[in-house]
TORMARMAR-890449 format. One record per residue (C-alpha): z, y, x; residue in three letters; residue number from 1. Coordinates in nm, 3 decimals. Example, Ala and Ser with C-alpha at 12.3 -4.5 7.8 and 13.67 -1.06 7.14 Angstrom:
{{0.780 -0.450 1.230} ALA 1}
{{0.714 -0.106 1.367} SER 2}
***
This chain:
{{1.864 2.382 1.090} MET 1}
{{1.670 2.099 1.004} PRO 2}
{{1.576 2.073 0.636} VAL 3}
{{1.678 1.721 0.446} GLU 4}
{{1.485 1.576 0.156} MET 5}
{{1.591 1.312 -0.071} LEU 6}
{{1.281 1.087 -0.150} CYS 7}
{{1.285 0.830 -0.459} LEU 8}
{{1.092 0.541 -0.378} LEU 9}
{{0.963 0.332 -0.699} VAL 10}
{{0.821 -0.029 -0.707} LEU 11}
{{0.665 -0.135 -1.014} ARG 12}
{{0.478 -0.477 -1.089} ALA 13}
{{0.257 -0.542 -1.343} GLU 14}
{{0.036 -0.845 -1.470} ALA 15}
{{-0.234 -0.774 -1.743} CYS 16}
{{-0.591 -0.921 -1.835} ASP 17}
{{-0.586 -1.201 -1.542} GLY 18}
{{-0.464 -0.933 -1.269} TRP 19}
{{-0.158 -0.839 -1.100} VAL 20}
{{-0.072 -0.475 -0.992} ARG 21}
{{0.188 -0.355 -0.765} LEU 22}
{{0.227 -0.021 -0.727} THR 23}
{{0.487 0.192 -0.469} VAL 24}
{{0.536 0.548 -0.549} GLU 25}
{{0.768 0.788 -0.399} ASP 26}
{{0.852 1.173 -0.420} THR 27}
{{0.795 1.257 -0.061} GLY 28}
{{0.592 1.531 0.096} GLU 29}
{{0.252 1.405 -0.026} GLY 30}
{{-0.083 1.386 0.119} ILE 31}
{{-0.323 1.649 0.125} PRO 32}
{{-0.675 1.576 -0.068} PRO 33}
{{-0.881 1.626 0.251} GLU 34}
{{-0.704 1.319 0.425} GLN 35}
{{-0.645 1.092 0.079} LEU 36}
{{-0.966 0.930 0.134} PRO 37}
{{-0.878 0.823 0.500} ARG 38}
{{-0.543 0.689 0.461} VAL 39}
{{-0.709 0.281 0.445} PHE 40}
{{-0.873 0.353 0.771} GLU 41}
{{-0.800 0.138 1.079} ARG 42}
{{-0.600 0.385 1.324} PHE 43}
{{-0.626 0.698 1.092} TYR 44}
{{-0.278 0.908 1.130} ARG 45}
{{-0.257 1.223 0.910} GLY 46}
{{-0.026 1.425 1.121} ASP 47}
{{-0.206 1.400 1.455} LYS 48}
{{0.092 1.654 1.616} SER 49}
{{0.346 1.353 1.611} ARG 50}
{{0.424 1.112 1.886} ALA 51}
{{0.286 0.799 1.841} ARG 52}
{{0.626 0.611 1.913} SER 53}
{{0.740 0.793 1.588} SER 54}
{{0.486 0.838 1.365} GLY 55}
{{0.320 0.460 1.379} GLY 56}
{{-0.038 0.342 1.488} ALA 57}
{{-0.229 0.415 1.155} GLY 58}
{{-0.270 0.030 1.086} LEU 59}
{{-0.039 -0.048 0.820} GLY 60}
{{-0.228 0.054 0.501} LEU 61}
{{-0.574 -0.094 0.647} ALA 62}
{{-0.401 -0.418 0.698} ILE 63}
{{-0.280 -0.394 0.327} VAL 64}
{{-0.625 -0.321 0.228} ARG 65}
{{-0.796 -0.611 0.435} GLU 66}
{{-0.548 -0.880 0.296} LEU 67}
{{-0.603 -0.741 -0.049} VAL 68}
{{-0.959 -0.731 -0.026} GLU 69}
{{-0.956 -1.099 0.131} ALA 70}
{{-0.772 -1.200 -0.203} MET 71}
{{-1.048 -1.033 -0.411} GLY 72}
{{-0.860 -0.726 -0.506} GLY 73}
{{-0.864 -0.384 -0.433} ASP 74}
{{-0.639 -0.101 -0.350} VAL 75}
{{-0.620 0.284 -0.429} SER 76}
{{-0.397 0.600 -0.317} ALA 77}
{{-0.324 0.937 -0.522} GLU 78}
{{-0.101 1.200 -0.402} SER 79}
{{-0.010 1.540 -0.495} THR 80}
{{0.149 1.750 -0.218} PRO 81}
{{0.446 1.846 -0.231} GLY 82}
{{0.521 1.607 -0.513} GLN 83}
{{0.456 1.253 -0.368} GLY 84}
{{0.215 0.949 -0.337} SER 85}
{{0.100 0.668 -0.530} ARG 86}
{{-0.027 0.339 -0.368} PHE 87}
{{-0.140 0.060 -0.574} SER 88}
{{-0.328 -0.272 -0.522} PHE 89}
{{-0.438 -0.527 -0.761} ARG 90}
{{-0.580 -0.886 -0.732} ARG 91}
{{-0.658 -1.145 -0.960} PRO 92}
{{-0.353 -1.392 -1.082} VAL 93}
{{-0.373 -1.696 -0.895} ALA 94}
{{-0.436 -2.019 -1.118} THR 95}
{{-0.286 -2.381 -1.031} SER 96}
{{-0.636 -2.478 -0.941} GLN 97}
{{-0.618 -2.180 -0.673} HIS 98}
{{-0.299 -2.275 -0.536} LEU 99}
{{-0.224 -2.531 -0.243} ALA 100}
{{-0.155 -2.881 -0.379} PRO 101}
{{0.254 -2.990 -0.322} PRO 102}
{{0.341 -3.118 -0.003} VAL 103}
{{0.447 -3.486 -0.032} ARG 104}
{{0.738 -3.603 0.176} PRO 105}
{{0.673 -3.866 0.428} MET 106}
{{0.813 -4.189 0.391} VAL 107}
***
């Protein structure tokens, strides 16, 4: 008989000292400590026994890292097996000088 697990997901956004931080936290199974340093690597999948069709390609967190670093930010992950994981990224707050100019309507 399969065991069902209820997983709580929390999304938090905050701004402080010119930075914005987005955090996603869950109460899932967690990530073993020896795997945590590798979760942002391309094609890394923690559970090698899962079929690729059900386990993903190992690209999601690598893409997040590339995008956040391209915006001048950084990413981090924390996890406790059996209790859940927390993924955060932070980046500098955009100012009006970094925004694209408004599009003018064509007349």
